[in-house]
C-alpha positions as CSV (number, residue, x, y, z in Angstrom):
1,M,106.0,91.0,73.2
2,N,107.5,87.6,73.1
3,P,105.7,84.3,73.6
4,R,105.9,83.7,77.6
5,E,104.8,87.5,77.9
6,E,102.0,86.6,75.9
7,L,101.0,83.6,78.0
8,Y,101.5,85.8,80.9
9,K,98.9,88.5,79.6
10,N,96.0,85.6,78.6
11,N,96.7,84.1,82.3
12,R,96.4,87.4,83.8
13,V,92.9,88.3,81.8
14,S,91.7,84.8,82.8
15,G,92.1,86.0,86.3
16,L,95.0,84.2,87.3
17,S,97.4,85.8,89.7
18,Q,100.7,87.3,89.1
19,Y,102.8,84.9,90.8
20,K,100.6,81.9,89.0
21,S,100.3,83.5,85.5
22,A,104.4,84.0,85.9
23,K,104.9,80.3,86.7
24,D,102.1,78.8,84.2
25,A,104.0,81.0,81.3
26,G,106.9,79.2,82.0
27,Y,109.0,81.7,84.0
28,A,111.4,80.9,86.7
29,D,110.4,80.4,90.5
30,S,112.5,83.5,91.2
31,T,111.1,85.4,88.1
32,S,107.6,84.6,89.1
33,K,107.9,86.0,92.8
34,K,109.1,89.2,91.4
35,A,106.4,89.4,88.5
36,C,105.2,92.6,89.1
37,R,108.3,93.3,86.5
38,I,106.6,91.5,83.9
39,E,103.5,93.1,84.6
40,K,104.8,96.2,84.3
41,R,106.0,95.1,80.7
42,V,102.5,93.9,79.6
43,E,100.1,96.3,81.7
44,K,98.8,98.1,78.1
45,D,98.5,94.8,76.5
46,I,96.4,93.4,79.6
47,Q,94.3,96.8,79.6
48,E,93.6,96.6,75.8
49,A,92.6,92.7,76.1
50,L,90.4,93.7,79.0
51,E,88.8,96.9,77.2
52,S,88.1,94.5,73.7
53,A,86.3,92.2,76.3
54,G,84.0,95.1,77.8
55,I,85.8,95.0,80.8
56,T,86.2,98.5,81.0
57,T,87.2,100.3,84.3
58,E,83.4,102.2,84.0
59,F,81.8,98.9,83.8
60,I,83.7,97.4,86.6
61,S,82.8,100.6,88.7
62,K,79.2,100.3,87.7
63,K,78.9,96.7,88.8
64,L,80.8,97.6,92.1
65,Y,78.1,100.3,93.0
66,E,75.3,97.8,92.0
67,K,76.8,95.4,95.0
68,A,77.9,98.3,97.4
69,S,73.9,99.1,97.3
70,S,73.1,95.5,98.0
71,D,71.1,94.3,101.2
72,N,73.7,91.7,102.1
73,E,75.9,93.3,104.2
74,M,79.2,90.6,103.2
75,I,78.9,91.5,99.7
76,Q,78.7,95.4,100.5
77,L,81.7,94.9,102.3
78,R,83.3,93.0,99.7
79,A,82.4,96.0,97.2
80,L,83.8,98.3,99.2
81,E,86.8,96.5,99.7
82,L,87.0,96.4,95.9
83,I,86.3,100.2,95.4
84,S,88.9,101.3,97.9
85,K,91.7,99.1,95.0
86,L,89.7,100.7,92.1
87,R,90.2,104.3,93.8
88,K,93.3,104.8,92.1
89,Y,91.3,105.4,88.9
90,L,88.8,107.3,90.6
91,S,88.7,110.9,92.0
92,D,86.4,112.6,94.5
93,I,85.0,109.4,95.8
94,T,82.6,109.2,98.8
95,V,80.9,106.7,100.4
96,D,78.1,107.3,102.5
97,Q,76.5,104.6,104.9
98,S,74.2,106.8,106.5
99,S,70.8,105.1,105.7
100,H,70.4,101.4,105.4
101,Y,72.0,101.6,101.8
102,T,75.4,102.4,100.8
103,K,75.7,105.4,98.3
104,V,79.4,105.8,96.6
105,T,79.6,108.5,94.2
106,Y,82.7,109.3,92.2
107,E,84.1,110.9,89.1
108,F,87.0,109.1,86.7
109,K,90.4,110.3,86.6
110,E,92.3,111.1,83.2
111,V,94.5,108.1,83.2
112,D,97.5,108.1,80.7
113,H,98.0,104.5,80.1
114,E,101.4,105.5,77.7
115,K,104.4,104.3,78.7
116,E,107.5,105.9,78.7
117,V,110.5,104.1,76.9
């Protein structure tokens, strides 16, 4: 990983958007607008950095489940929105809103984080 990619990774792990991470790492505006290309190159490193900090897919999904069961409807809706984004990592996800509380059940998919070269 080159120094700019390292800066990009650190920016992403700290929560910046792809575009902002690329700009702050010194990439040109035209490259920053296509930061998904950088993201693909450093995706595995970002994942490893998050996991070493304890931010795993399981941790995130448990926290979202807690929020989806909140009494606050806005928090529930935001949690459900984020759960739908996380869906690519989950299988057999169901959302039951038939009662006052929202119940989300899921199983993890086997995800291969290795990249072909």
